[in-house]
C-alpha angles and dihedrals in degrees: 000000000000140000124296112253130185112202118200110190129181122207096224124045110229120230089245127025134021130316090220145327142237116229136187117236089266094054101259124131106273096216124049086205103066092201090070092053092051092048092050092048091050090051090048092048091053092049092048089053094045090050090053094238098132091063097036093051092040090223138125091209136039132194114208128195110210149146118246114215143246104038089221091063089075106012101045094122092046091050093050097045103036107027111019091050091055092048092047093049092049091045091053099040108039098053088052090051091050090050091054091048092049091053091048091051091051087057089058102263116141103232098143097125094046093047092050090051093049092045088053091051091049091051091048091050090052091051089048091055092046090050098058094037090062089070096049124089134148119268132184111198104308092337105113093015119119133181123219107200119200105165143026098215101187150334135183109314097358139080100210094183087087093062121101119268095244088063090047093052091048089056089048092051091052091054090050090051091049095052113007091171093062103027123057125197125251114227115227145175126202107216130192101213089204091062111079092197092054091048091049091050091052091049090050090050092050091047093051091045096052095040088055090056102271118144095231137255141287116232113212135169112250090239117079095226123028127182130190127235090279093052095254122141115261118222104275096218146347129212118231106193129189123250095249093052090050089062086072091055103038103025136266096289102037090128092065109123110266096024094067090047090056091051090053090055094061117127107235101172095095092048091050091048092053092047093052093049091049090049092052092048091048092053089050091050091051090051090054094044092048091049091054094242119167115284093245089061091055091045092055089070095035091057089048088056091049090050090055089047088058091061110114103252126148102260090211093068 
């Protein structure tokens, strides 16, 4: 659990200007302090060279898709304002409510059902606080910051987003070996969906991961690009998050009967359709960037993605 980061690194550092940049998923500079972005890019450039990727990819630039950890390194204000405030309010209010109910019960009032419900809400609030705190740790500049790479998106002359994910993870592992202080490995399992034992093992792994505080997993086909029988793009991945992490998204007591049922009735077709169109446009933009086409040609497709992003869709879906 971190913040999406796109790292553009150039092999040679120009006499003037930057040798690369770190972007958010919406194209904004990741760091408000530009020095940190330059330092991270220089570390990434060195690791790419040590891993032998410049020569292997025959490119003088590389675009990496990664997750920057911890979440608090980028989302500290969001955590304080949106999540910590909820946890603090619940932590202050619900124990007081339970105290009042306990005193009322000692006076002979039958409040068992109400107290059980309030105790359940207090326990859920505690789990909610524990959930977001798992993704918070102190950082000082780049000290304490790690980068989890999961794809080499492109380089000069090649759109690598079309390569299979085993190749992508091999590239990621080489970056980790080159600079294990900056890069962190991505766990993975390769599962034959026709093998019930392999599926059961993957489910057990996911269960253990999420019960230990992990966010969850992303399920992807091994192939980089998959199309259905009609030639249409298949969704490239789907997140499977654990129940405790979902408290951050849907609220401390989202598992209360009735509320979970409403969540299960959501219509996801429109969201999936938007995601697939954005994916196709992104692949096209990478093709144009890799081919060295003029920037306005790349921006045609980038702005189309941003237009789709502006569609009013519940971000929690």
